Structures are given as C-alpha cells and as structure tokens.
C-alpha positions as CSV (number, residue, x, y, z in Angstrom):
1,M,101.3,100.6,162.7
2,E,102.9,103.9,163.3
3,K,103.3,104.6,159.7
4,F,99.7,103.6,159.0
5,L,98.5,106.0,161.7
6,K,100.5,108.8,160.4
7,E,99.1,108.3,156.8
8,A,95.6,108.0,158.2
9,E,96.0,111.4,160.1
10,K,97.3,113.0,156.9
11,Y,94.5,111.7,154.7
12,L,91.8,112.7,157.3
13,I,93.1,116.3,157.2
14,L,93.3,116.2,153.4
15,A,89.7,115.0,153.2
16,G,88.6,117.9,155.4
17,V,90.5,120.5,153.4
18,L,89.0,119.1,150.2
19,L,85.4,118.9,151.4
20,F,85.0,121.7,153.8
21,A,84.1,124.5,151.4
22,V,81.7,122.4,149.3
23,F,80.2,120.3,152.1
24,T,76.4,120.7,152.5
25,L,73.6,118.5,153.9
26,P,69.8,118.8,154.1
27,G,67.9,118.5,157.2
28,F,69.6,121.2,159.3
29,P,68.5,124.7,160.1
30,S,71.3,125.8,157.8
31,P,72.4,123.2,155.2
32,Y,75.6,125.2,154.7
33,F,77.1,126.0,158.1
34,I,76.1,123.3,160.6
35,P,77.2,120.4,158.3
36,K,80.6,122.1,157.9
37,E,80.8,122.4,161.7
38,I,80.1,118.8,162.1
39,L,82.5,117.7,159.4
40,A,85.3,119.7,160.9
41,S,84.6,118.5,164.4
42,V,84.5,114.8,163.3
43,I,87.7,115.0,161.1
44,I,89.7,117.0,163.7
45,S,88.6,114.6,166.5
46,L,89.7,111.6,164.5
47,A,92.9,113.2,163.5
48,L,93.8,114.0,167.2
49,I,92.9,110.5,168.3
50,T,95.1,109.1,165.6
51,S,97.9,111.5,166.5
52,L,97.7,110.6,170.2
53,T,97.6,106.9,169.5
54,R,100.7,107.2,167.4
55,S,102.5,109.2,170.1
56,I,101.6,106.6,172.8
57,L,102.9,103.7,170.5
58,K,106.0,105.7,169.8
59,G,106.6,106.6,173.4
60,E,107.2,110.3,172.7
61,M,105.4,113.5,171.6
62,K,106.9,116.1,169.4
63,M,105.3,119.4,168.3
64,S,106.6,121.7,165.7
65,I,106.3,125.5,166.4
66,G,105.1,127.9,163.6
67,K,105.6,131.5,163.2
68,F,101.9,132.3,163.6
69,D,101.2,130.2,166.8
70,I,101.0,133.0,169.3
71,G,98.6,135.1,167.2
72,V,96.4,132.2,166.2
73,L,96.2,130.8,169.8
74,L,95.5,134.3,171.2
75,L,92.7,134.9,168.9
76,A,91.1,131.4,169.7
77,I,91.5,132.1,173.4
78,V,89.9,135.5,173.1
79,Y,86.9,134.1,171.2
80,L,86.5,131.3,173.8
81,V,86.7,133.6,176.8
82,A,84.4,136.2,175.3
83,S,81.8,133.5,174.5
84,I,81.9,132.1,178.0
85,F,81.7,135.4,179.9
86,I,80.2,137.9,177.5
87,T,78.0,136.3,174.8
88,P,74.4,136.1,176.2
89,N,73.3,133.4,173.7
90,K,75.9,130.5,174.0
91,M,74.0,128.5,171.4
92,E,74.7,131.1,168.7
93,A,78.4,131.2,169.7
94,F,79.0,127.5,169.8
95,F,76.5,125.9,167.5
96,Y,74.7,128.1,165.0
97,P,76.3,130.1,163.5
98,G,79.0,128.7,165.7
99,T,81.4,131.5,165.4
100,T,83.6,130.5,168.3
101,T,83.5,126.8,167.4
102,F,84.8,127.5,164.0
103,V,87.6,129.7,165.3
104,L,88.6,127.0,167.8
105,L,88.5,124.2,165.2
106,S,90.5,126.5,162.9
107,A,93.2,126.9,165.5
108,I,93.4,123.1,166.1
109,F,93.4,122.6,162.3
110,Y,96.4,125.0,162.0
111,L,98.3,123.2,164.8
112,I,97.8,119.8,163.2
113,I,98.9,120.9,159.7
114,N,101.9,122.6,161.2
115,Q,103.2,119.1,162.2
116,F,103.2,118.0,158.6
117,T,106.3,117.6,156.5
118,K,106.9,119.9,153.6
119,R,105.5,117.3,151.2
120,G,102.5,116.9,153.5
121,K,101.8,120.7,153.4
122,N,102.1,120.7,149.6
123,S,99.5,117.9,149.5
124,V,97.2,120.2,151.6
125,L,97.8,123.0,149.0
126,L,96.7,120.6,146.2
127,A,93.6,119.7,148.2
128,L,92.8,123.4,148.8
129,F,93.0,124.1,145.0
130,T,91.0,121.0,144.2
131,S,88.3,122.4,146.6
132,G,88.5,125.7,144.8
133,I,88.0,124.1,141.4
134,I,85.0,122.1,142.7
135,L,83.5,125.4,144.1
136,S,84.0,127.2,140.9
137,V,82.4,124.4,138.9
138,S,79.5,124.4,141.4
139,V,79.1,128.2,140.8
140,L,79.0,127.5,137.0
141,F,76.4,124.7,137.4
142,T,74.2,127.0,139.5
143,E,74.5,129.7,136.9
144,L,73.5,127.3,134.1
145,G,70.6,125.9,136.2
146,L,72.0,122.3,136.0
147,F,71.4,121.4,139.6
148,A,67.7,122.3,139.2
149,K,67.4,119.7,136.4
150,I,68.5,116.9,138.7
151,P,65.4,115.7,140.6
152,Q,67.4,113.6,143.1
153,L,69.1,116.7,144.6
154,P,67.7,118.4,147.7
155,E,65.6,121.5,147.2
156,F,68.1,124.0,148.5
157,M,70.6,122.9,145.8
158,K,68.0,123.6,143.1
159,N,67.7,127.2,144.2
160,S,69.0,129.8,141.7
161,A,71.1,131.3,144.5
162,F,72.6,128.0,145.6
163,N,76.3,128.3,146.7
164,P,78.1,125.7,148.8
165,L,79.6,128.4,151.0
166,G,76.2,130.0,151.6
167,S,76.6,133.1,149.5
168,D,78.5,134.5,146.5
169,L,80.4,136.9,148.8
170,Q,81.8,134.0,150.9
171,S,82.9,132.2,147.8
172,M,84.5,135.3,146.4
173,V,86.6,135.7,149.6
174,Y,87.6,132.0,149.4
175,L,88.7,132.0,145.8
176,F,90.5,135.4,146.2
177,A,92.4,133.9,149.1
178,L,93.5,130.9,147.1
179,L,94.5,132.8,143.9
180,P,97.8,134.4,145.2
181,L,98.9,130.9,146.3
182,G,98.4,129.6,142.8
183,V,100.4,132.5,141.2
184,A,103.1,131.8,143.8
185,Q,103.3,128.2,142.9
186,I,103.4,128.8,139.2
187,I,106.5,131.0,139.9
188,K,108.0,128.7,142.4
189,E,107.5,125.2,141.0
190,K,110.1,123.7,138.7
191,E,108.2,120.7,137.6
192,S,106.2,121.2,134.5
193,I,103.3,119.1,135.5
194,K,102.8,121.1,138.7
195,K,103.1,124.4,136.9
196,I,100.4,123.2,134.5
197,F,98.2,122.1,137.3
198,F,98.4,125.4,139.2
199,G,98.1,127.3,136.0
200,V,94.9,125.5,135.0
201,A,93.6,125.6,138.6
202,S,94.2,129.4,138.9
203,S,92.4,129.9,135.5
204,V,89.4,128.0,136.8
205,L,89.5,130.1,140.0
206,I,89.6,133.4,138.0
207,F,86.6,132.1,136.0
208,G,84.7,131.4,139.2
209,I,85.6,134.8,140.5
210,I,84.3,136.5,137.3
211,L,81.0,134.6,137.5
212,L,80.6,135.5,141.2
213,G,81.5,139.2,140.5
214,V,78.9,139.4,137.8
215,N,76.3,138.0,140.1
216,M,77.2,140.5,142.8
217,L,76.9,143.6,140.6
218,P,74.5,146.3,141.9
219,G,70.9,145.4,141.1
220,K,71.6,141.7,140.9
221,P,69.9,139.4,143.4
222,Q,73.2,138.3,145.0
223,A,74.5,141.8,145.3
224,P,75.9,142.2,148.9
225,V,73.8,144.2,151.3
226,L,76.0,145.7,154.1
227,P,75.6,148.6,156.5
228,N,77.4,151.8,155.6
229,W,80.8,152.8,157.1
230,Q,79.3,155.4,159.5
231,T,76.8,153.0,161.0
232,S,79.4,150.3,161.5
233,W,81.9,152.7,163.0
234,E,79.4,154.2,165.6
235,I,78.3,150.6,166.6
236,V,82.0,149.8,167.2
237,I,82.5,153.0,169.4
238,D,79.4,152.5,171.4
239,T,80.1,148.8,172.0
240,L,83.6,149.6,173.3
241,K,82.2,152.3,175.7
242,Q,80.2,149.5,177.3
243,S,82.6,146.6,177.0
244,P,86.1,147.7,175.8
245,L,88.0,144.6,176.4
246,L,85.9,141.8,175.0
247,G,83.2,143.6,173.1
248,A,79.6,142.4,172.7
249,G,80.6,138.7,172.4
250,P,81.0,136.4,169.5
251,A,77.9,135.9,167.2
252,N,76.3,138.8,169.1
253,Y,76.7,141.5,166.5
254,L,73.0,141.6,165.7
255,S,72.3,142.5,169.4
256,A,74.9,145.3,169.2
257,F,73.4,146.5,166.0
258,N,69.9,146.7,167.5
259,V,71.1,148.6,170.6
260,Y,73.7,150.9,169.1
261,R,72.7,151.7,165.6
262,P,72.7,155.6,165.1
263,I,69.4,157.5,164.6
264,S,70.6,158.5,161.2
265,Y,70.4,154.9,160.1
266,N,66.6,155.1,160.3
267,Q,66.7,157.8,157.5
268,T,68.3,155.3,155.1
269,N,66.5,153.0,152.7
270,L,67.7,150.0,154.8
271,W,66.0,151.1,157.9
272,Q,64.1,147.8,158.2
273,V,67.1,145.7,157.8
274,R,69.0,144.2,160.8
275,F,72.6,143.2,160.1
276,S,74.7,140.4,161.8
277,S,78.0,141.9,160.6
278,A,79.6,145.2,159.9
279,N,80.6,146.5,156.5
280,N,84.1,144.9,157.0
281,Y,85.7,142.1,159.0
282,Y,87.7,144.4,161.3
283,F,84.7,146.3,162.7
284,T,82.9,143.1,163.2
285,L,85.7,141.6,165.2
286,I,86.2,144.7,167.3
287,T,82.5,144.8,168.0
288,E,82.4,141.1,169.0
289,V,85.6,140.5,170.8
290,G,86.8,144.1,171.7
291,L,90.3,145.5,172.0
292,I,91.8,142.3,173.2
293,G,90.5,140.6,170.1
294,L,92.0,143.4,168.0
295,A,95.3,143.1,169.7
296,A,95.4,139.3,169.0
297,L,94.6,140.0,165.3
298,V,97.4,142.7,165.2
299,I,99.9,140.2,166.6
300,L,98.9,137.7,163.9
301,L,99.1,140.2,161.1
302,I,102.5,141.4,162.3
303,A,103.8,137.8,162.2
304,V,102.4,137.5,158.7
305,Y,104.1,140.7,157.5
306,K,107.4,139.6,159.1
307,S,107.2,136.3,157.4
308,F,106.6,137.7,154.0
309,G,108.5,140.9,154.4
310,G,105.9,142.7,152.3
311,S,107.4,141.1,149.2
312,F,105.7,138.8,146.7
313,C,109.0,137.0,146.2
314,N,109.1,136.2,149.9
315,F,105.5,135.2,149.7
316,S,106.3,132.8,146.9
317,S,109.3,131.3,148.7
318,S,107.4,131.0,152.0
319,T,104.3,129.3,150.6
320,G,105.2,125.7,151.5
321,T,106.5,126.6,154.9
322,N,103.6,128.7,156.0
323,L,100.8,126.7,154.4
324,P,99.2,125.8,157.7
325,F,98.3,129.5,158.1
326,Y,96.7,129.7,154.7
327,G,94.7,126.6,155.3
328,S,93.1,128.0,158.4
329,S,93.0,131.7,157.5
330,F,89.9,131.3,155.4
331,R,88.1,129.7,158.3
332,F,89.1,132.6,160.6
333,F,88.3,135.4,158.3
334,R,85.3,134.0,156.5
335,I,83.3,132.0,159.1
336,G,85.0,132.9,162.4
337,G,84.8,136.5,161.6
338,K,81.4,136.4,159.8
339,V,82.4,138.3,156.7
340,Y,79.2,137.0,155.0
341,N,76.4,139.3,154.4
342,R,73.6,137.8,156.5
343,C,71.0,140.3,157.5
344,Y,67.6,140.2,159.2
345,Q,64.4,142.0,158.3
C-alpha cells in the first residue's frame, strides 16, 4: 500500500508538470489561467493527501531540505502577507489572475518534488521537456491554422493568436527556461538514448522559439506591448514612497500604474493603454511586494548562484539535484510575477 501511494504521488506530480503549460478549458473568464489554477490546486491537494496518508501508514514523516527552501518560502510568505494586508482586491490576488495563489502553489510544488529521489526528479525533467515539445507543436499548429480547421474545438483555440500559455511572450519565457536544461542534459547524460531524446527535444524547443520570435517581431500582431523603462521606474519609486515594505500588493500593478504613471507618459503614443505589469519582472515584483519581496528574491538568486557557482559546468552537474527549483521557477517568474504583457485600454 505504501509503495502504491508513493507511486501515485509521483505520477500525480508528473501529470501536473506535463499538463500545466498546455492545459486550457472553455467556459471560464480566462480559458488559459483559471483552468491552470484549478489543475494545480487539484493535483497538489491529491499529492499532499497521498503523502500524508503514506506517512500515517508508515508511522513517520521525513522531509528533505533543499538549497532554495529559504528563498522560495520567504517569497511565498511575502506574497501571502501582502495579499492579505495590502491588496485591495483579494479576488484578483487569489483567483483571477490569481498571482498569489500561483506563487503559493509553486512553493508547495517545489517542496513536494524536493522529496523525490534522483530518479523521480529525472522523470520530472522528462515531463517538463515533453510539455515543451507539446507547446512547440501547438505553436506550429496555430501558425499553420490547423486548429481552425477542426470544428469540434472551442472558438478560442481557433483564434489565429491562440497559445496555451496565453501569449507568445509567456511561451517564449517558458521554452527559453527549458533550453539550458536540455543542453546540460546532452552534456551530462551517458546513455545514448537519453542524449538523443534531449537533443531532439531541444531542437523542437529551438524551432518553437524561432516561430514565437518571428511572431513577436515589431509590427506583428503578437509583438509585446510594454511600458518604457522610465515609466516603470517612476511607478516603482512612487509606490515605494507610499508603501516601501510590501508595495501596492500582488495583482495590483494596474492600480499603481493608474495612480503613479508620470505626466510624460501622456505624451507617448501609448497614452491610452493601461498596463498590468512593468517592462521587466523585477520592477513588477518591487511594485507589487515592495522591498521585502525584493529581499526574498535576492536571497533566492544568491542561493541559485552559490549552487551553480556561475559556471555552466556546475549547472550541468547540478541539474538533477536542483530540478525542483527549475520545475517551480517558471511558475514564479511567468505567472507569479506576471511577466506577460497584458494591458488595458
């Protein structure tokens, strides 16, 4: 029974890793983000119940400690505290777009995978790359208009701009995050079959990145629209003047933008556009969770640097050990940090 529960927990997490990036459902205000939130919540809840049941049957509870635990947990706590005490609209923080919920789920996800054996973590890596392959193929199908030719599919999938992650920019971030792992595994792996798999998978990811890059060229419909550096910086500074420790609150960048955007912004050709994120992740994070959030991120990045030592060779040798961080990092920096280029007019 204990072995069955252990395997069930592992395959639940693998299913979550495989499906998360490409999971969409019609019938929600956002077919991209809310279904992912539900999927992650269900899978993590089932995995925790399975793990707890196994610990009760075994009569003991063990927990492995990782190199990134402090930074990950601090970042999750900061988002939670800021959402409770700072963010005026709790629905946006916890449900849609659910910034805080995704960060909390990411932290739990990280802790669960950190309990896996090296073999289990390698399985997670394979699931991540399979997800990246599916995403790249989906981008190709959208580009070729194949989804639009299947009448049974929901309307949002037939859109010429359809992307399972919500935008080409998000997919670009995801695939770029996976690519160094693939190169590291090609260098590290000794088995020919695995080298071939990661080689082919990395080639598919590069193909996907090229397609996305072409779609995001200036003048293209999917070209990212972001505020300029000066506007983002002034919003950061004015937000910190009002709330230096915890910022404006998670999922509340739009309010900060409306209040603190400089007068000079009204002279630009984007004067009618209202942004829900800065022109980079770091400014968005500082605006939403303040200096305490920045400190938590710095602690996490220092742990990453110490783990890799700034060397690609160390990166390659550490890939299997530190996989839990990679598995959750995309969720922190893509969804939790709102790197995506949503804007309001």
